[in-house]
C-alpha positions in Angstrom: 2.1 -55.4 110.3 1.5 -56.0 114.0 -2.1 -55.6 115.3 -2.5 -52.3 117.2 -3.1 -52.8 120.9 -6.4 -52.0 122.5 -6.7 -48.6 124.2 -8.0 -48.1 127.7 -11.4 -46.4 128.0 -12.4 -47.4 124.5 -15.3 -49.6 125.8 -17.9 -46.8 126.1 -17.5 -45.7 122.4 -20.0 -46.4 119.7 -19.1 -49.1 117.1 -18.6 -46.4 114.5 -16.2 -44.4 116.7 -14.3 -47.7 117.6 -13.9 -48.4 113.9 -12.6 -44.9 113.2 -10.2 -45.2 116.1 -8.9 -48.5 114.8 -8.3 -47.0 111.4 -6.4 -44.2 113.2 -4.2 -46.8 114.9 -3.2 -48.3 111.6 -2.5 -44.9 110.0 -0.5 -43.7 112.9 1.9 -46.7 112.7 3.0 -45.4 109.3 3.8 -41.9 110.5 7.3 -40.5 111.2 8.2 -39.1 114.6 7.8 -35.6 113.4 4.4 -36.2 111.8 3.2 -37.9 115.0 4.5 -35.1 117.2 2.8 -32.5 115.0 -0.5 -34.4 115.2 -0.1 -34.8 119.0 0.5 -31.1 119.4 -2.6 -30.3 117.3 -4.7 -32.7 119.5 -3.3 -31.2 122.7 -4.4 -27.7 121.5 -7.8 -29.1 120.7 -8.1 -30.8 124.2 -7.4 -27.4 125.8 -10.5 -26.0 124.2 -13.1 -25.9 126.9 -16.0 -25.9 124.5 -15.2 -29.3 123.2 -18.1 -31.8 123.4 -17.5 -34.7 125.8 -17.5 -37.4 123.1 -15.0 -35.4 121.0 -12.9 -34.9 124.1 -12.7 -38.6 124.7 -11.9 -39.4 121.1 -9.2 -36.7 121.0 -7.7 -38.0 124.2 -7.6 -41.5 122.8 -6.0 -40.3 119.6 -3.5 -38.3 121.5 -2.6 -41.4 123.5 -2.0 -43.2 120.2 0.3 -40.5 118.9 2.2 -40.4 122.2 2.7 -44.1 122.3 3.9 -44.1 118.7 6.4 -41.3 119.4 7.7 -43.2 122.5 8.0 -46.4 120.4 10.0 -44.6 117.7 12.2 -43.0 120.3 12.9 -46.3 122.0 13.8 -47.9 118.7 16.3 -45.1 117.9 17.7 -45.3 121.4 18.3 -49.0 121.0 19.9 -48.5 117.6 22.3 -45.9 119.1 23.2 -48.3 122.0 23.9 -51.0 119.5 26.1 -48.7 117.4 28.0 -47.7 120.6 28.6 -51.4 121.4 29.7 -52.2 117.8 32.1 -49.2 117.7 33.6 -49.7 121.2 37.2 -50.9 121.2 37.9 -54.5 122.2 
């Protein structure tokens, strides 16, 4: 399994929060597109809550970034597979 890449703005987090975020990265890599999109939508709703504590806001933002990147990665993979199918099925 590839090592998850480091996220921007992670430097100001406590060690405990960094460890939790790292675990999230590993878990997210196993999710389907639909599962990731559902989690992303949940986090976006949470981010719109104006009473969210600033530390929770930052963690939610970083988690949402992870879900978004995972969705984009999955979409890019599918797009590449479709392109390859089109090339394989094109007449010579």
